N, C-alpha and C positions, 0 to 999 in steps of 0.2 A: 721615813728615810726614802729618798727618791732613788730610783735606779734607772740605768740606761735602757732604751728600747731593746728588747730581745735578751736582756740580762735575766738569768733565772733568779727566783726569790732566794733570800738568805738561807732559809731552811733547806732548800734543795742543794745549795752550795755546801752547806755544812754536812749534808748527807754524803756527798761524794768526796769531800775534802775535810774529814773529821780531825785530822792531826794538825794542830796549829802551834806555831812557835812565834813568840813575841821577841822582837829586838828593839833596843832603845834607838830612837830616831837619830841621835847623834852618832851612834855606832854605824848605822846604815849610811849616814852621810859621809863619814870618814872612809868607809870601805865599800862604797856603792858598787863599783865594778865587780869586786869579788863576790859580794852578796848576791847581786843580780845574776852573775854567771852561774854560781852554784845553785841558786834557786831555780833557774830555768832548766839547768841540767838535770835536776832531781824531779822536775815535773810539777812545780807549784801551780796554784791557780793564778790566772793572769792578772787579777786585781787583788789588792791588799786591803786590809782594814786598819784603822787607827784606833788606838785606845789611849785616852788621856787620863793620866794619873797625876794630878796637880803636883808639881809644875812640869812634869815630864810627859813626853809623848812616846808611845811604843807603836811599832809597825808590826802587824800580824801577818805572817806568811802561812798559807794553807796548803797542805799536801794530802794526797789521796792514799799514800802508802806510809805506814809507820816507820819502816826502815829509812826511807828518804828523809822523813821529818827528823829522825834521830841523828842522821848524818849532818843535816843542816844545823840542828840545835847544838851539837858538839863542836862543829866548826866555828861557830860564832858565839858560843856560850849564851845561847838564847834561853828563854823560859817557856815552859809549856803553858798553854792557855786553852781552856775548853771552849767549844763553839758558843755555849750559853754565856760564858763570861765575856767573850769578845763582842757578842751581839748586844748584851745588856750593859756593857761598859762597867761591870762590877768586878773588878779584878785588882789585886794589889801585888806588885812584884815581891819576890822573896828577898831580893837584895836592893840596896840603894846604889844607883848608878853614879859613879864618880869619874869624871874625865881624868885621864892620865896623860901627861905630856910624853910624847914619843920622840926620842932622840936617836940620831944615828944614821 
């Protein structure tokens, strides 16, 4: 896995940001402004990871504080994911994501 110049290795990132929440990519796309606003407010790591669970894609947000990660997880109904699962891409979500039409 290539990384940018000056970017710390994934193990160091996981050490300082051990609390990770996965959101379905479609959910992030629909509510991008809200997700990014709250993630920045709560102090997430500046880069995200992607986890592919065929045929879906999940975006992993990493936090240094458990309370901040819990607030983010509850706000967007995300799923907990361990650093090992997000790095090795061996993770299966608890629920099947289904798009819901929003009216009103």
